N, C-alpha and C positions, 0 to 999 in steps of 0.2 A: 203189192210192189213196195220195195224198199224206199222209204221216203228220203233217205240220204243220197239217192242217186242223182246224178247231174246229166243233162242232155244238151246236144247242140243241134241246130238246124242243119239240114242237108243244104250245102251251098248251091246246089242246082235248083233249089226251090225258093221262090220269092214269095213273100207275103205282101199283098197290095189291098189297098182300100179304094174301091170305085163306087162312086154314088151312094156312100154309106154302108156298102157291103164289103166284107173282107174275104179275100180269096188266097189260096195258095196255088201258085202257078209255076210249072216247070219252066226254067229259063234256058235249058239247052237239052239236046237230045233229038229223039226222033219226032217228026211231026205228029205221030200218033200219041205222043205224051200229052198233047193238048186236051185229049179226052180225059186226062187225069187231074183236072182242075177241081180243087176242093173248096166249097163255100163254108165259111166259118161264122158261127154266132158270136156275140160279143165276148162270152166266156172263153171259147176256143181261141179267139184272137188275143185275149188277155194272156192266156197260157203260152201261146206261140211266141209272144213278145218276150217272154221270160226264159225260154229255152235257149240260153245263151252261154252255157258252161259255167256260168257263175252262180245261178240260182239252183239249190237243191229242190227236189220235189216237195219237201217239207216246207221250204221258204215259199214256194208257189202256193201251196195249200193255205198257208197263213195269210198270204196276200189276198187270196180268193175270199176267205172269211171276212177280212177287213173291208174289201171293196164291193162285195155282192150280197152282204147280209144273209148268208147261208150258215147252216150248221157245219162244224168241222167235218163230221162223217160224211155229209153230202159233198162237201168241197173235195175231200180226198178221194171219194168214189168217182166224181166227175173228172178230176185230174188224172186218176189212174186210167179211166176209160179212154180219154183222149190220148194220153201218151202211149197207151197200148196200140191204139189205132194208127198213130203217127209212126210208131216203131214198125208195125206190121207192113206199112206201105212205104218204108224206107224214107220218110220225110224228115226223120231225126235219127240221131244215133246216141248211144250212151257214151259219156266221157269217162275214161278210166281213172 
């Protein structure tokens, strides 16, 4: 995935922390959408917070390396995997 890409969160999805757990929750739509609540680990939550149109994927990977003490290749693979999943589930969109 091109590391210069930028993304923004879907405005219909809210990130929430409850009792130390982080979740992505649909805030409008059909009641069946509540079946689509996503639980995030700390790394996923960290990435989610940076999908704000301002951070490029490259910037996010750099911050992962600095904050999670992982190798750059692993940080890039993890970020790409999560962003791919979020895109596939329409939880984020690319900013042109």
